[in-house]
C-alpha positions in Angstrom: 0.2 -0.1 0.0 3.3 2.8 0.9 3.8 2.1 -3.0 0.6 2.9 -4.4 0.6 6.0 -1.9 4.2 7.5 -2.6 2.5 7.1 -6.6 -0.8 8.9 -5.4 1.6 11.5 -3.8 3.7 12.3 -6.7 0.7 12.5 -9.4 -1.1 14.9 -6.8 2.2 17.3 -6.9 3.0 16.7 -10.8 -1.1 18.0 -11.2 -0.3 21.1 -8.8 3.0 21.7 -11.0 0.9 21.7 -14.1 -1.6 24.0 -13.1 1.0 26.3 -12.3 2.8 25.9 -16.3 -0.3 25.9 -17.4 -0.9 29.2 -16.2 2.2 30.7 -16.8 1.4 29.3 -20.3 -1.6 31.5 -20.7 -0.1 34.8 -19.2 3.1 34.6 -21.8 0.4 34.2 -24.6 -1.7 37.2 -23.4 1.7 39.4 -23.1 3.1 38.1 -26.3 0.1 39.3 -28.1 0.7 42.9 -27.1 4.0 42.8 -27.6 4.4 41.4 -30.8 1.5 44.1 -31.9 4.0 46.9 -30.6 6.9 45.2 -32.3 5.4 45.1 -35.6 4.2 48.9 -35.2 8.2 49.7 -34.3 9.4 47.5 -37.1 7.3 49.6 -39.8 8.4 53.3 -38.3 11.9 52.1 -37.8 11.9 51.0 -41.5 10.1 54.4 -42.8 12.5 56.3 -40.6 16.2 54.5 -41.8 14.8 55.1 -45.6 14.1 58.9 -44.5 17.5 58.9 -43.3 18.9 57.5 -46.7 17.3 59.8 -48.7 18.4 63.0 -46.8 22.1 61.5 -47.2 21.6 60.9 -51.4 19.5 64.5 -51.6 22.4 65.8 -53.9 23.5 68.4 -51.0 26.4 68.2 -48.9 24.9 67.1 -45.6 26.4 65.4 -42.6 25.5 64.3 -39.3 28.2 63.1 -36.4 25.9 59.8 -35.5 26.5 59.1 -39.0 30.5 59.3 -39.3 32.4 56.6 -38.0 35.6 57.7 -35.8 39.0 57.3 -37.1 40.0 55.5 -34.2 37.5 53.4 -31.8 38.9 54.0 -28.4 35.6 53.5 -25.7 32.8 51.5 -26.2 30.1 49.9 -24.7 28.1 46.8 -24.5 24.2 47.2 -23.8 22.8 43.5 -22.9 19.3 42.9 -22.8 18.2 39.9 -20.9 14.9 39.0 -18.8 14.6 39.4 -15.0 12.6 36.0 -14.6 14.0 32.7 -15.9 11.3 29.7 -16.7 11.8 30.9 -20.5 13.9 28.1 -22.4 17.6 29.1 -23.8 16.6 32.8 -24.1 18.7 34.2 -21.7 21.5 31.8 -22.4 21.8 32.1 -26.1 21.9 36.4 -25.6 24.4 36.0 -22.7 26.9 33.7 -25.4 26.6 35.7 -28.1 27.5 38.8 -25.6 30.2 37.3 -24.4 31.8 36.3 -27.6 31.4 40.2 -28.6 32.7 41.5 -25.5 35.8 39.4 -25.7 36.1 40.9 -29.4 35.7 44.6 -28.5 38.4 44.2 -25.0 40.8 42.8 -27.9 40.6 46.0 -29.9 39.1 49.0 -28.0 41.2 50.2 -24.5 37.9 51.2 -22.9 35.0 48.8 -22.9 31.9 49.2 -20.5 29.6 46.6 -20.0 25.5 47.5 -19.3 23.3 44.8 -18.7 19.2 45.1 -18.4 17.9 41.9 -17.0 18.3 40.5 -13.6 19.5 37.2 -15.0 21.8 39.0 -16.9 23.4 40.8 -14.3 23.5 37.4 -11.9 25.5 35.7 -15.0 28.2 38.4 -15.3 28.3 38.7 -11.6 29.3 34.8 -11.6 31.7 35.1 -14.5 33.0 38.5 -12.2 32.9 40.7 -15.1 32.2 44.0 -14.0 29.1 45.3 -14.7 29.1 49.7 -15.3 25.2 50.1 -15.3 22.5 48.1 -14.8 18.8 48.1 -15.3 15.8 46.2 -13.6 12.8 48.2 -14.2 12.4 47.3 -18.2 9.6 44.1 -18.4 7.5 43.1 -20.9 6.1 46.8 -21.8 9.6 48.9 -21.8 8.0 52.6 -22.1 9.3 55.1 -24.9 10.2 57.6 -22.5 12.4 55.2 -20.2 14.6 54.2 -23.5 14.3 57.9 -24.7 16.3 58.6 -21.3 19.0 55.8 -21.7 19.4 57.2 -25.6 20.1 60.3 -24.8 22.7 59.7 -22.1 24.4 57.7 -25.2 24.0 60.3 -27.5 25.4 63.2 -25.5 28.6 61.0 -24.5 29.1 60.3 -28.4 29.1 64.2 -29.0 31.1 65.1 -26.4 33.8 62.5 -27.5 33.2 60.1 -24.6 31.9 57.1 -26.7 33.0 56.1 -29.9 30.9 52.9 -30.3 27.7 51.4 -28.7 26.8 47.8 -29.5 23.4 46.0 -28.5 23.1 42.1 -27.6 19.4 41.2 -27.8 17.0 38.6 -29.1 16.0 40.2 -32.5 12.2 39.2 -33.5 11.8 37.8 -36.8 8.4 35.9 -36.6 6.8 33.7 -34.3 8.7 30.8 -35.2 11.7 32.6 -35.5 13.9 34.7 -32.8 17.5 35.2 -33.1 20.4 35.9 -30.5 22.5 39.0 -32.6 24.5 42.0 -31.3 23.8 44.7 -33.6 26.2 48.3 -33.7 23.7 51.4 -33.2 26.5 54.0 -33.1 27.6 55.3 -35.1 25.0 54.8 -37.4 26.7 54.5 -40.5 24.6 51.6 -42.1 21.7 54.4 -42.2 23.3 56.5 -44.8 23.7 53.7 -46.9 20.0 52.4 -46.6 18.1 51.5 -49.9 15.2 54.1 -50.0 14.8 53.6 -54.2 16.6 56.7 -55.1 19.9 56.9 -56.7 23.1 58.7 -55.4 22.1 63.1 -56.1 18.5 62.5 -56.5 15.7 63.0 -54.0 12.1 61.9 -54.0 11.1 64.9 -52.0 11.5 68.7 -51.1 13.0 69.6 -48.0 11.6 72.7 -45.9 13.6 74.7 -44.8 16.5 72.3 -45.7 17.6 68.9 -45.8 20.3 70.1 -43.3 17.6 71.5 -40.1 15.7 68.1 -41.3 18.6 65.7 -40.3 19.3 67.2 -37.4 15.9 66.0 -36.0 16.0 62.9 -37.8 18.7 61.4 -37.0 18.8 61.3 -33.1 15.0 60.3 -33.7 16.0 57.1 -35.4 18.6 56.3 -33.3 16.4 56.5 -30.8 13.9 54.0 -32.3 16.1 51.7 -33.1 17.1 51.2 -29.7 13.8 50.9 -28.1 13.0 48.6 -30.9 15.7 46.3 -29.9 13.6 46.8 -26.5 10.5 45.6 -27.8 12.1 42.7 -30.0 13.8 41.6 -26.6 10.4 41.7 -24.8 8.2 40.0 -27.2 10.8 37.2 -28.0 11.0 36.8 -24.2 7.5 35.8 -24.0 7.4 33.5 -27.0 10.5 31.7 -25.3 8.5 31.3 -21.9 5.0 30.4 -23.9 6.9 27.5 -25.4 8.7 26.2 -22.5 5.7 26.6 -20.2 3.5 24.9 -23.4 6.6 22.3 -23.5 6.6 21.3 -19.4 2.4 21.6 -19.1 2.7 18.4 -22.2 5.8 16.4 -20.4 3.7 17.0 -17.2 0.7 15.4 -18.6 2.8 12.8 -20.2 4.3 11.8 -16.6 0.8 12.2 -15.1 -0.5 9.5 -17.6 2.5 7.5 -16.6 2.2 7.5 -13.2 -1.2 7.2 -13.0 -0.8 3.4 -15.0 2.1 2.2 -12.8 0.1 3.7 -9.5 -3.0 1.5 -11.5 -0.9 -1.6 -11.8 0.5 -1.1 -8.2 -3.1 -1.0 -6.6 -4.6 -3.8 -8.4 -1.2 -5.8 -7.3 -2.2 -5.1 -3.7 -5.9 -5.2 -3.7 -5.3 -9.0 -5.5 -2.7 -9.5 -2.9 -5.1 -8.6 0.4 -7.9 -10.8 -1.4 -5.4 -13.7 -1.7 -4.6 -13.1 1.9 -8.6 -13.2 2.8 -9.0 -16.6 0.9 -6.2 -18.2 2.5 -7.3 -17.0 5.6 -10.9 -18.5 4.8 -9.2 -21.9 4.0 -7.3 -22.0 6.8 -10.4 -21.6 9.0 -12.0 -24.3 7.3 -9.0 -26.9 7.8 
């Protein structure tokens, strides 16, 4: 009887765990849908901003902006790593951390001053375990990062770049490409050299627009805004990718718990049947002994 009781206790425990994983799956699903809508909207906006900056750069005027020009020498760099505050999301955090470690080693080998900044408790714990100094840490970005919060961070990077205190900014995050594909990657956001060569559909020296009051004045507004939205897009991609990873992980855990419960139930039924059979045989044996 002891074996059957132990199996029943284990089965009840797994059922309780399944309730938790199922609830977490439903919560992640709801958060994922909201985060995906924001990520899709930001993607379209980012692409349009990039195309506009490319058009400005090809307007035929001698326009330039410090954010579009690379440094002749890179003396200082920042690596910003975007991870989650919580676990239970499969390999989401681990993939970003591995990509970040590889880029950090590359930067430290070529750049004299490299600072590490981390968003998310999991990333902080990871780098602290590796005894890697973290200059700035952020734990307030959840599944709904606000643009105002990211803008504060972006302004700090822009000011440091303008003052010559920062020559390069890399961001390690999980890029959202679709429901079935999220890729841990590291992108260089400063300087924004890639924007000037973006495909806007016009040949060099031509422009699809008339700029009022001038292309230069518009460039002064558009380029910083483009950087801010690109950084914001990184946070949005990280948020939606985290929810997808958690949703998939919890769905898998729920399904595994269901299979385990089924297996334990079969073992429990066999054990219970064997015990009942043994008890019946004991009763019959006692009755035969009384007859004798």
